C-alpha positions as CSV (number, residue, x, y, z in Angstrom):
1,M,-16.6,150.7,226.3
2,L,-12.9,150.5,227.2
3,V,-12.0,153.3,224.8
4,F,-14.7,155.5,226.3
5,S,-13.5,154.7,229.8
6,F,-9.9,155.5,228.8
7,L,-10.8,158.8,227.1
8,S,-12.9,160.0,230.0
9,S,-10.1,159.2,232.5
10,V,-7.6,161.1,230.3
11,C,-10.0,164.1,230.1
12,F,-10.7,164.0,233.8
13,N,-6.9,163.9,234.6
14,F,-6.3,166.8,232.2
15,A,-9.1,168.9,233.7
16,Y,-8.0,168.0,237.3
17,A,-4.4,169.0,236.5
18,Y,-5.6,172.3,235.1
19,D,-7.7,173.0,238.1
20,I,-5.1,172.3,240.8
21,N,-2.3,174.1,239.0
22,S,-4.2,177.3,238.3
23,A,-1.9,180.2,238.8
24,S,-4.9,182.1,240.3
25,S,-5.2,179.7,243.3
26,S,-2.8,179.6,246.2
27,V,-0.1,177.0,246.2
28,I,-1.6,175.8,249.5
29,T,-5.0,175.3,247.9
30,S,-3.5,173.5,244.9
31,T,-1.5,171.3,247.2
32,Q,-4.6,170.4,249.3
33,A,-6.4,169.4,246.1
34,Y,-3.4,167.4,244.9
35,I,-3.1,165.5,248.2
36,D,-6.8,164.8,248.3
37,H,-6.6,163.4,244.7
38,Q,-3.5,161.2,245.6
39,T,-5.0,159.5,248.6
40,K,-7.6,156.7,248.9
41,V,-8.5,157.6,252.5
42,L,-10.0,161.0,253.3
43,Q,-7.4,163.1,255.0
44,P,-8.4,165.4,257.9
45,E,-8.5,169.1,256.8
46,Q,-5.5,171.0,258.0
47,N,-5.7,174.6,259.0
48,I,-3.8,177.4,257.2
49,V,-2.1,179.8,259.6
50,Y,-2.1,183.3,258.4
51,H,0.5,185.9,259.3
52,P,-0.9,189.1,257.7
53,T,1.6,191.5,259.2
54,L,4.5,189.3,258.1
55,G,3.0,188.7,254.7
56,Y,2.8,184.9,254.6
57,M,0.6,181.9,255.3
58,D,1.8,178.5,256.6
59,Y,0.4,175.0,256.0
60,Q,1.4,171.4,256.6
61,Q,-0.3,168.2,255.8
62,I,0.4,164.6,256.8
63,W,-1.1,161.9,254.6
64,C,-1.0,158.2,254.5
65,N,0.1,156.4,251.4
66,D,1.5,153.1,250.0
67,D,4.8,154.3,248.5
68,Q,6.7,157.2,250.0
69,L,9.4,157.4,247.3
70,S,6.8,157.5,244.5
71,I,4.7,160.1,246.4
72,M,7.6,162.3,247.1
73,S,8.8,162.1,243.4
74,K,5.4,162.9,242.1
75,Y,5.0,165.8,244.5
76,Q,8.3,167.3,243.4
77,H,7.1,167.1,239.8
78,F,3.8,168.7,240.7
79,I,5.3,171.5,242.8
80,N,7.9,172.3,240.1
81,H,5.0,172.7,237.6
82,V,3.1,174.9,240.0
83,C,6.2,177.1,240.4
84,L,6.8,177.4,236.7
85,E,3.1,178.4,236.1
86,R,3.7,181.3,238.5
87,G,6.8,182.5,236.5
88,G,9.2,181.0,239.0
89,I,12.1,178.7,239.3
90,L,12.3,176.1,242.1
91,T,15.7,176.0,243.8
92,K,16.5,174.3,247.1
93,N,12.8,174.1,248.1
94,W,12.2,177.8,247.2
95,C,10.1,179.0,244.3
96,A,11.2,182.5,243.3
97,L,10.2,184.7,240.3
98,S,12.8,184.0,237.6
99,D,13.2,187.7,236.7
100,T,13.2,189.5,240.1
101,R,14.2,186.6,242.3
102,Q,11.3,187.5,244.7
103,P,10.5,184.5,246.9
104,L,6.9,183.1,246.3
105,F,6.8,180.0,248.4
106,Y,8.9,177.5,250.3
107,T,8.0,173.8,250.4
108,V,9.5,170.6,251.8
109,I,8.2,167.0,251.7
110,A,9.5,164.2,253.9
111,N,8.7,160.9,255.4
112,Y,6.7,161.1,258.6
113,D,6.6,158.6,261.4
114,S,2.9,158.1,262.0
115,S,0.5,155.3,262.5
116,C,-1.5,154.9,259.3
117,R,-3.0,151.4,259.7
118,G,-0.1,149.6,257.9
119,N,0.6,152.4,255.4
120,Q,3.4,154.9,255.3
121,A,3.0,158.6,256.1
122,T,4.4,161.7,254.3
123,I,4.4,165.3,255.4
124,V,4.4,168.4,253.3
125,H,5.1,171.9,254.6
126,I,4.5,175.1,252.7
127,T,5.2,178.7,253.6
128,E,3.7,181.0,251.0
129,M,3.7,184.7,250.4
130,M,0.2,186.1,250.9
131,P,-1.6,187.8,248.0
132,N,-1.1,191.6,247.9
133,T,2.0,191.5,250.1
134,N,3.8,193.7,247.7
135,N,1.1,196.4,248.0
136,N,2.6,197.4,251.4
137,A,6.3,198.1,251.6
138,N,6.5,197.2,255.3
139,I,4.8,193.9,254.9
140,A,6.9,193.1,251.8
141,R,10.1,193.7,253.9
142,E,8.8,191.5,256.7
143,W,8.1,188.7,254.1
144,M,11.7,189.0,252.9
145,K,13.0,188.7,256.5
146,V,10.9,185.5,256.9
147,A,12.1,184.1,253.7
148,Q,15.7,184.8,254.6
149,S,15.2,183.2,258.0
150,L,14.1,180.1,256.2
151,G,17.2,180.0,254.0
152,F,16.2,182.0,251.0
């Protein structure tokens, strides 16, 4: 019984990692799934703010946890993997395509001062290029301006 339990948890974790790191889903969607999986308490859904004329979407999530350092380290590992799957390299909170250096997304994670019934809180922020941004030269230029304003 223990062997079955262990094997099923390994298979579940592998399948879960595959689902949330899918290069076809947005980084924001993958992060939402990741946070939901990391928390014991259901987190309130956060809205994604879309900026279609500027070519990006914006998201932030606050979540309660028991160990901020561990959570932040695990998130960095997770987001680095997400970036690599998209053909990018993560440098100074920016994931950019390794061949063209086009910015794909920006992310930052930090401690957050919030009441979590005795637990600690962490906040993650993501600014991500919208799909099809490169199909319109004006929108692609606007996305580059946004990325540069955020330190790219």
